[in-house]
DOKOLLO-98095 format. One record per residue (C-alpha): residue number from 1; y, x, z. Coordinates in nm, 2 decimals, decimal comma. Example, Ala and Ser with C-alpha at 12.3 -4.5 7.8 and 13.67 -1.06 7.14 Angstrom:
BEGIN
n = 1	v = -0,45	u = 1,23	w = 0,78
n = 2	v = -0,11	u = 1,37	w = 0,71
This chain:
BEGIN
n = 1	v = 11,74	u = 7,80	w = 10,72
n = 2	v = 11,38	u = 7,67	w = 10,70
n = 3	v = 11,12	u = 7,89	w = 10,86
n = 4	v = 10,82	u = 8,02	w = 10,67
n = 5	v = 10,52	u = 7,80	w = 10,71
n = 6	v = 10,23	u = 7,92	w = 10,92
n = 7	v = 9,94	u = 7,86	w = 10,69
n = 8	v = 10,02	u = 7,49	w = 10,70
n = 9	v = 9,76	u = 7,31	w = 10,48
n = 10	v = 9,91	u = 7,16	w = 10,16
n = 11	v = 9,87	u = 6,79	w = 10,08
n = 12	v = 9,52	u = 6,75	w = 9,93
n = 13	v = 9,64	u = 6,48	w = 9,69
n = 14	v = 9,88	u = 6,70	w = 9,51
n = 15	v = 9,75	u = 6,86	w = 9,19
n = 16	v = 9,66	u = 7,23	w = 9,19
n = 17	v = 9,87	u = 7,30	w = 8,88
n = 18	v = 10,20	u = 7,17	w = 8,77
n = 19	v = 10,27	u = 7,22	w = 8,40
n = 20	v = 10,21	u = 7,52	w = 8,18
n = 21	v = 10,40	u = 7,84	w = 8,12
n = 22	v = 10,63	u = 7,83	w = 7,82
n = 23	v = 10,57	u = 8,07	w = 7,53
n = 24	v = 10,86	u = 8,28	w = 7,65
n = 25	v = 10,72	u = 8,30	w = 8,00
n = 26	v = 10,37	u = 8,39	w = 7,86
n = 27	v = 10,52	u = 8,65	w = 7,63
n = 28	v = 10,70	u = 8,81	w = 7,93
n = 29	v = 10,38	u = 8,81	w = 8,13
n = 30	v = 10,20	u = 8,99	w = 7,85
n = 31	v = 10,49	u = 9,24	w = 7,82
n = 32	v = 10,49	u = 9,31	w = 8,19
n = 33	v = 10,12	u = 9,38	w = 8,18
n = 34	v = 10,10	u = 9,58	w = 7,86
n = 35	v = 10,41	u = 9,80	w = 7,85
n = 36	v = 10,35	u = 9,97	w = 8,19
n = 37	v = 9,98	u = 10,00	w = 8,10
n = 38	v = 10,07	u = 10,18	w = 7,78
n = 39	v = 10,30	u = 10,41	w = 7,98
n = 40	v = 10,02	u = 10,49	w = 8,22
n = 41	v = 9,79	u = 10,57	w = 7,94
n = 42	v = 10,05	u = 10,81	w = 7,80
n = 43	v = 10,13	u = 10,97	w = 8,13
n = 44	v = 9,88	u = 11,25	w = 8,13
n = 45	v = 9,95	u = 11,39	w = 7,78
n = 46	v = 10,33	u = 11,34	w = 7,82
n = 47	v = 10,32	u = 11,52	w = 8,16
n = 48	v = 10,14	u = 11,81	w = 7,99
n = 49	v = 10,39	u = 11,81	w = 7,71
n = 50	v = 10,72	u = 11,77	w = 7,88
n = 51	v = 10,64	u = 11,85	w = 8,24
n = 52	v = 10,72	u = 11,64	w = 8,54
n = 53	v = 11,02	u = 11,71	w = 8,75
n = 54	v = 11,04	u = 11,68	w = 9,13
n = 55	v = 11,32	u = 11,43	w = 9,08
n = 56	v = 11,09	u = 11,21	w = 8,87
n = 57	v = 10,82	u = 11,24	w = 9,14
n = 58	v = 11,06	u = 11,16	w = 9,42
n = 59	v = 11,21	u = 10,86	w = 9,24
n = 60	v = 10,87	u = 10,72	w = 9,14
n = 61	v = 10,75	u = 10,76	w = 9,50
n = 62	v = 11,06	u = 10,59	w = 9,65
n = 63	v = 11,04	u = 10,30	w = 9,41
n = 64	v = 10,66	u = 10,27	w = 9,46
n = 65	v = 10,70	u = 10,24	w = 9,83
n = 66	v = 11,00	u = 10,01	w = 9,82
n = 67	v = 10,84	u = 9,76	w = 9,57
n = 68	v = 10,49	u = 9,80	w = 9,71
n = 69	v = 10,60	u = 9,72	w = 10,07
n = 70	v = 10,81	u = 9,44	w = 9,93
n = 71	v = 10,48	u = 9,29	w = 9,80
n = 72	v = 10,26	u = 9,37	w = 10,10
n = 73	v = 10,50	u = 9,31	w = 10,39
n = 74	v = 10,73	u = 9,06	w = 10,22
n = 75	v = 10,55	u = 8,85	w = 9,96
n = 76	v = 10,21	u = 8,87	w = 10,13
n = 77	v = 10,22	u = 8,90	w = 10,51
n = 78	v = 10,56	u = 8,73	w = 10,56
n = 79	v = 10,62	u = 8,47	w = 10,29
n = 80	v = 10,26	u = 8,37	w = 10,22
n = 81	v = 10,11	u = 8,39	w = 10,57
n = 82	v = 10,39	u = 8,39	w = 10,82
n = 83	v = 10,25	u = 8,69	w = 11,01
n = 84	v = 10,59	u = 8,74	w = 11,17
n = 85	v = 10,94	u = 8,58	w = 11,16
n = 86	v = 11,23	u = 8,77	w = 11,01
n = 87	v = 11,61	u = 8,75	w = 11,05
n = 88	v = 11,79	u = 8,63	w = 10,74
n = 89	v = 11,90	u = 8,97	w = 10,60
n = 90	v = 11,54	u = 9,11	w = 10,63
n = 91	v = 11,40	u = 8,79	w = 10,47
n = 92	v = 11,64	u = 8,83	w = 10,17
n = 93	v = 11,57	u = 9,21	w = 10,15
n = 94	v = 11,19	u = 9,15	w = 10,14
n = 95	v = 11,22	u = 8,89	w = 9,87
n = 96	v = 11,43	u = 9,13	w = 9,66
n = 97	v = 11,20	u = 9,43	w = 9,72
n = 98	v = 10,89	u = 9,24	w = 9,62
n = 99	v = 11,06	u = 9,10	w = 9,31
n = 100	v = 11,11	u = 9,45	w = 9,16
n = 101	v = 10,73	u = 9,50	w = 9,15
n = 102	v = 10,69	u = 9,32	w = 8,82
n = 103	v = 10,45	u = 9,07	w = 8,98
n = 104	v = 10,65	u = 8,76	w = 8,92
n = 105	v = 10,90	u = 8,57	w = 9,14
n = 106	v = 10,84	u = 8,52	w = 9,51
n = 107	v = 10,77	u = 8,15	w = 9,49
n = 108	v = 10,51	u = 8,17	w = 9,21
n = 109	v = 10,35	u = 8,47	w = 9,38
n = 110	v = 10,32	u = 8,29	w = 9,71
n = 111	v = 10,19	u = 7,97	w = 9,55
n = 112	v = 9,92	u = 8,16	w = 9,37
n = 113	v = 9,81	u = 8,35	w = 9,68
n = 114	v = 9,81	u = 8,04	w = 9,91
n = 115	v = 9,59	u = 7,87	w = 9,65
n = 116	v = 9,36	u = 8,17	w = 9,65
n = 117	v = 9,31	u = 8,14	w = 10,02
n = 118	v = 9,26	u = 7,77	w = 10,01
n = 119	v = 8,98	u = 7,80	w = 9,75
n = 120	v = 8,87	u = 8,17	w = 9,80
n = 121	v = 8,58	u = 8,25	w = 9,57
n = 122	v = 8,53	u = 7,89	w = 9,48
n = 123	v = 8,65	u = 7,66	w = 9,21
n = 124	v = 9,02	u = 7,64	w = 9,23
n = 125	v = 9,07	u = 8,01	w = 9,32
n = 126	v = 9,29	u = 8,15	w = 9,04
n = 127	v = 9,14	u = 8,49	w = 9,04
n = 128	v = 8,79	u = 8,51	w = 9,20
n = 129	v = 8,55	u = 8,75	w = 9,03
n = 130	v = 8,26	u = 8,52	w = 9,11
n = 131	v = 8,36	u = 8,21	w = 8,91
n = 132	v = 8,12	u = 8,29	w = 8,63
n = 133	v = 7,80	u = 8,37	w = 8,82
n = 134	v = 7,63	u = 8,69	w = 8,95
n = 135	v = 7,44	u = 8,82	w = 8,65
n = 136	v = 7,55	u = 9,15	w = 8,49
n = 137	v = 7,75	u = 8,99	w = 8,21
n = 138	v = 7,91	u = 8,74	w = 8,45
n = 139	v = 8,01	u = 9,02	w = 8,69
n = 140	v = 8,18	u = 9,21	w = 8,41
n = 141	v = 8,36	u = 8,90	w = 8,29
n = 142	v = 8,45	u = 8,82	w = 8,65
n = 143	v = 8,59	u = 9,16	w = 8,71
n = 144	v = 8,82	u = 9,13	w = 8,41
n = 145	v = 8,93	u = 8,78	w = 8,51
n = 146	v = 9,00	u = 8,87	w = 8,87
n = 147	v = 9,17	u = 9,20	w = 8,79
n = 148	v = 9,41	u = 9,09	w = 8,52
n = 149	v = 9,26	u = 8,83	w = 8,28
n = 150	v = 9,37	u = 8,54	w = 8,51
n = 151	v = 9,74	u = 8,63	w = 8,45
n = 152	v = 9,70	u = 8,53	w = 8,08
n = 153	v = 9,62	u = 8,16	w = 8,18
n = 154	v = 9,89	u = 7,91	w = 8,09
n = 155	v = 9,85	u = 7,68	w = 8,39
n = 156	v = 10,12	u = 7,72	w = 8,66
n = 157	v = 10,01	u = 7,68	w = 9,02
n = 158	v = 10,19	u = 7,38	w = 9,18
n = 159	v = 10,46	u = 7,53	w = 9,41
n = 160	v = 10,54	u = 7,19	w = 9,54
n = 161	v = 10,19	u = 7,18	w = 9,69
n = 162	v = 10,15	u = 7,54	w = 9,80
n = 163	v = 10,51	u = 7,67	w = 9,86
n = 164	v = 10,73	u = 7,37	w = 9,95
n = 165	v = 10,89	u = 7,58	w = 10,23
n = 166	v = 11,01	u = 7,84	w = 9,99
n = 167	v = 11,14	u = 7,58	w = 9,74
n = 168	v = 11,36	u = 7,44	w = 10,01
n = 169	v = 11,49	u = 7,78	w = 10,13
n = 170	v = 11,82	u = 7,84	w = 9,95
n = 171	v = 11,81	u = 8,22	w = 9,99
n = 172	v = 11,45	u = 8,26	w = 9,86
n = 173	v = 11,51	u = 8,01	w = 9,58
n = 174	v = 11,82	u = 8,21	w = 9,47
n = 175	v = 11,62	u = 8,54	w = 9,47
n = 176	v = 11,34	u = 8,37	w = 9,27
n = 177	v = 11,59	u = 8,26	w = 9,00
n = 178	v = 11,72	u = 8,62	w = 8,98
n = 179	v = 11,37	u = 8,75	w = 8,90
n = 180	v = 11,45	u = 8,87	w = 8,54
n = 181	v = 11,77	u = 9,04	w = 8,66
n = 182	v = 11,58	u = 9,22	w = 8,93
n = 183	v = 11,31	u = 9,32	w = 8,69
n = 184	v = 11,57	u = 9,48	w = 8,47
n = 185	v = 11,72	u = 9,65	w = 8,77
n = 186	v = 11,37	u = 9,78	w = 8,86
n = 187	v = 11,37	u = 9,99	w = 8,54
n = 188	v = 11,74	u = 10,06	w = 8,50
n = 189	v = 11,81	u = 10,19	w = 8,86
n = 190	v = 11,57	u = 10,48	w = 8,83
n = 191	v = 11,71	u = 10,56	w = 8,49
n = 192	v = 12,06	u = 10,55	w = 8,62
n = 193	v = 11,98	u = 10,77	w = 8,92
n = 194	v = 11,79	u = 11,02	w = 8,70
n = 195	v = 12,07	u = 11,03	w = 8,44
n = 196	v = 12,34	u = 11,09	w = 8,70
n = 197	v = 12,14	u = 11,34	w = 8,90
n = 198	v = 12,07	u = 11,55	w = 8,59
n = 199	v = 12,38	u = 11,45	w = 8,40
n = 200	v = 12,17	u = 11,40	w = 8,09
n = 201	v = 12,01	u = 11,12	w = 7,88
n = 202	v = 11,68	u = 11,31	w = 7,90
n = 203	v = 11,69	u = 11,28	w = 8,28
n = 204	v = 11,75	u = 10,91	w = 8,25
n = 205	v = 11,46	u = 10,87	w = 8,00
n = 206	v = 11,21	u = 11,06	w = 8,21
n = 207	v = 11,31	u = 10,87	w = 8,52
n = 208	v = 11,27	u = 10,54	w = 8,33
n = 209	v = 10,93	u = 10,65	w = 8,22
n = 210	v = 10,79	u = 10,78	w = 8,55
n = 211	v = 10,98	u = 10,59	w = 8,82
n = 212	v = 10,99	u = 10,28	w = 8,61
n = 213	v = 10,70	u = 10,21	w = 8,38
n = 214	v = 10,43	u = 10,44	w = 8,53
n = 215	v = 10,52	u = 10,34	w = 8,88
n = 216	v = 10,49	u = 9,97	w = 8,79
n = 217	v = 10,16	u = 10,03	w = 8,62
n = 218	v = 10,00	u = 10,21	w = 8,91
n = 219	v = 10,12	u = 9,94	w = 9,16
n = 220	v = 9,99	u = 9,67	w = 8,93
n = 221	v = 9,64	u = 9,81	w = 8,92
n = 222	v = 9,64	u = 9,88	w = 9,30
n = 223	v = 9,75	u = 9,52	w = 9,37
n = 224	v = 9,50	u = 9,37	w = 9,11
n = 225	v = 9,22	u = 9,58	w = 9,27
n = 226	v = 9,26	u = 9,38	w = 9,59
n = 227	v = 9,18	u = 9,07	w = 9,39
n = 228	v = 8,89	u = 9,23	w = 9,20
n = 229	v = 8,73	u = 9,53	w = 9,38
n = 230	v = 8,79	u = 9,40	w = 9,73
n = 231	v = 8,60	u = 9,08	w = 9,65
n = 232	v = 8,31	u = 9,26	w = 9,49
n = 233	v = 8,21	u = 9,57	w = 9,69
n = 234	v = 8,28	u = 9,71	w = 10,03
n = 235	v = 8,21	u = 9,66	w = 10,40
n = 236	v = 8,22	u = 9,32	w = 10,56
n = 237	v = 8,23	u = 9,36	w = 10,94
n = 238	v = 8,41	u = 9,03	w = 11,00
n = 239	v = 8,30	u = 8,67	w = 10,93
n = 240	v = 8,50	u = 8,54	w = 10,64
n = 241	v = 8,42	u = 8,23	w = 10,43
n = 242	v = 8,41	u = 8,43	w = 10,11
n = 243	v = 8,32	u = 8,77	w = 9,97
n = 244	v = 8,63	u = 8,96	w = 10,08
n = 245	v = 8,55	u = 9,32	w = 10,17
n = 246	v = 8,71	u = 9,64	w = 10,30
n = 247	v = 8,75	u = 9,93	w = 10,05
n = 248	v = 8,86	u = 10,24	w = 10,24
n = 249	v = 8,97	u = 10,45	w = 9,94
n = 250	v = 9,24	u = 10,20	w = 9,84
n = 251	v = 9,40	u = 10,18	w = 10,19
n = 252	v = 9,68	u = 10,43	w = 10,15
n = 253	v = 9,79	u = 10,33	w = 9,79
n = 254	v = 9,77	u = 9,96	w = 9,89
n = 255	v = 9,96	u = 10,02	w = 10,22
n = 256	v = 9,67	u = 9,87	w = 10,41
n = 257	v = 9,59	u = 9,57	w = 10,20
n = 258	v = 9,24	u = 9,69	w = 10,11
n = 259	v = 9,12	u = 9,61	w = 10,47
n = 260	v = 9,07	u = 9,28	w = 10,30
n = 261	v = 8,77	u = 9,14	w = 10,50
n = 262	v = 8,97	u = 9,10	w = 10,83
n = 263	v = 9,26	u = 8,96	w = 10,63
n = 264	v = 9,04	u = 8,67	w = 10,50
n = 265	v = 8,88	u = 8,62	w = 10,84
n = 266	v = 9,22	u = 8,60	w = 11,01
n = 267	v = 9,49	u = 8,55	w = 10,73
n = 268	v = 9,79	u = 8,52	w = 10,96
n = 269	v = 9,72	u = 8,85	w = 11,14
n = 270	v = 10,00	u = 9,10	w = 11,08
n = 271	v = 9,75	u = 9,40	w = 11,09
n = 272	v = 9,46	u = 9,42	w = 10,84
n = 273	v = 9,33	u = 9,76	w = 10,94
n = 274	v = 9,22	u = 9,69	w = 11,30
n = 275	v = 8,94	u = 9,94	w = 11,35
n = 276	v = 8,97	u = 10,30	w = 11,45
n = 277	v = 9,09	u = 10,52	w = 11,16
n = 278	v = 9,19	u = 10,23	w = 10,94
n = 279	v = 9,53	u = 10,32	w = 10,81
n = 280	v = 9,76	u = 10,02	w = 10,77
n = 281	v = 10,11	u = 10,13	w = 10,66
n = 282	v = 10,23	u = 9,77	w = 10,62
n = 283	v = 10,15	u = 9,69	w = 10,98
n = 284	v = 10,33	u = 10,00	w = 11,10
n = 285	v = 10,64	u = 9,88	w = 10,90
n = 286	v = 10,62	u = 9,54	w = 11,06
n = 287	v = 10,60	u = 9,72	w = 11,40
n = 288	v = 10,92	u = 9,91	w = 11,31
n = 289	v = 11,09	u = 9,59	w = 11,21
n = 290	v = 10,99	u = 9,44	w = 11,54
n = 291	v = 11,12	u = 9,74	w = 11,74
n = 292	v = 11,45	u = 9,72	w = 11,56
n = 293	v = 11,49	u = 9,35	w = 11,64
n = 294	v = 11,47	u = 9,25	w = 11,27
n = 295	v = 11,14	u = 9,07	w = 11,32
n = 296	v = 10,98	u = 8,88	w = 11,60
n = 297	v = 10,69	u = 8,65	w = 11,69
n = 298	v = 10,46	u = 8,90	w = 11,52
n = 299	v = 10,09	u = 8,78	w = 11,51
n = 300	v = 9,92	u = 9,10	w = 11,63
n = 301	v = 9,54	u = 9,10	w = 11,67
n = 302	v = 9,38	u = 9,06	w = 12,01
n = 303	v = 9,05	u = 9,21	w = 12,13
n = 304	v = 8,92	u = 8,86	w = 12,21
n = 305	v = 9,00	u = 8,72	w = 11,87
n = 306	v = 8,85	u = 9,02	w = 11,69
n = 307	v = 8,53	u = 8,99	w = 11,90
n = 308	v = 8,50	u = 8,63	w = 11,80
n = 309	v = 8,55	u = 8,71	w = 11,43
n = 310	v = 8,30	u = 9,00	w = 11,43
n = 311	v = 7,96	u = 8,94	w = 11,27
């Protein structure tokens, strides 16, 4: 089975985009953005009105961790950057786990993110907050664009240029084709578990709301904040070619992704939080995979490399 590329540069002659999203695809993108957001807006008054059970909290936490690590460890550190190599069952599991996060299929996600790194904070970056200038109005517009506005664009990143390895991987391509099925499962599984655990339709409905829609909305905004906030404010101890920055208060919710400055200075590194006290849950999960023998060839940081990258 083809191995994940190690940041191999794409052919410069290939176009950045390849066609446009269909109206159906665009409608689904809007639905995936708006419905969880509406649920998040309703969460506080509904919690006050109906209460929030420990079962709902447990299911929401479990699905948040599963889908969040599917994105951070799977879609990002493994499939996009090749920070480690994984055995086939783990590769498939990571593709499935990331696909239940409502952030698109694995191939499109990886293509967008590799394009982001190729043109970070320059023309061609699909979601830089600095594409419109640095004045007050431009910053507000840039924040909206980088946080969620870019998802409304119709142009599709050219996967043949940015993710040819995944297109040729039969396992990954199969999971990518099942994205809509996995999206339905992402909502229906919490509802099924909640309904069976309480033996009631009400338990199924509250689990669908909290562990489905609200969980998706929170994870969406945490992930989108890496694109927006972590390219606008924060600490920059490492020499990156862009405005990527560390934002400490997002570290736990993002599983370590908000130590974003080191990531852009050294994209293939499996650990992003490398300084004392920088919690990086995703790196710890990769470490566990390595100890279990499920992952190998992990690109851990070295003192010499970090010294060279420091400002």
